[in-house]
N, C-alpha and C positions, 0 to 999 in steps of 0.2 A: 627383383621385380615381383616375385611371388609374395614376398612379405609386404611390399607396398600394396599390392592388390588385396591381400587379406585384410590389412588394416583399413584401407580405403572402402572396401565392401562392407566392413563392419560399421561404418559411420552412421547409416540409418538406425541400426540397433542402438548405438551409443546415444543418438539424439532421443530416441524413444525412452531409453533408460533415464536420461536426464529429465525428461518431461514427467515420467512416472514419479521420480524422487521429488521433483518440485511440487507435484500435486499432493504427495504424501506428507511433505514437510513445507507448508506454505510460509514459514517464518523466514524473514529476510536476513537475519543475522546468524544463519547456520550454514554458510557456504562451505566451510571446510568439512563439516559433518556430512553434508550432501555429497561432496566429492569423495569422501572416504567410503560412503555407502555404495556409490557407483563403482569405485575401484575395487572394493571388497567383493561385490557381486561379480565383477569381471574376472577377478582372480579366482574366485570359486568356480566360475564357469570354465575357466581355462584348466583348472585342476581336474574337473569332471571330464572335460574334453580329452584329457590325456588317457583316459580309460579306453577311449575308442569304442569299438563295437562290443565291448565286454560289459555293457550296462545291463544290470539285472535288478531285481527288486531291492536287494540289499544295497547295491551301489546307488540306486535311485533314491532310496530313503536317506542314505547318508548325504547325498547331494542336497536334498530338500532340507535336511537338518542344518547343513552348513550354510545354505542360503538364508534360512530362517534366522540363524544366529547372526549373520551379517546384517540382516534387515533390522532385527530387534536392537542390536548394538548401535546401529546408526540412528535409529529413531530415539533410543534412550539418550545418546550423546547430543542430539539436537534439541532435546527437551520436549519432543512430541508427545510423550506419555506422562508428562507432569500433570498432576491433578490441578484443575482450575485453569489450565492453559487455554483450553478451548471448551468452554462450557457447552454442554449439549442440552438443549431445551426440548421439552416434550412438544410434539406437534399439536397445534391448536385444532380441536375437533371442529368439523364443519357444522354449521347450524342445521338442526333437524326441523323440518317443517312438520307441523301438527298433522295428524292423520284425520281426515274428514270422515264423519260417519254417515254422509249422505249417500 
């Protein structure tokens, strides 16, 4: 029963993780890569959680590095970092009204 409750109580965090990944990778044909990214993050979080209360700066930085590796690998696999995939255009400047000398 405790396992059931732990998994069930994690559901809101899982939903949020899926939404974050969907926002980061808006491409429709990268479902498996998105799933791998969520599962990789969950696995890394589990491993970090096994440390328990022994988290210190070194462990924290190692956890951040592991999560970053998972994120970059997932984004690379989905093609999110391919050049030309999502062109970024410079913002159009707002028109400037002339200054009156009156």
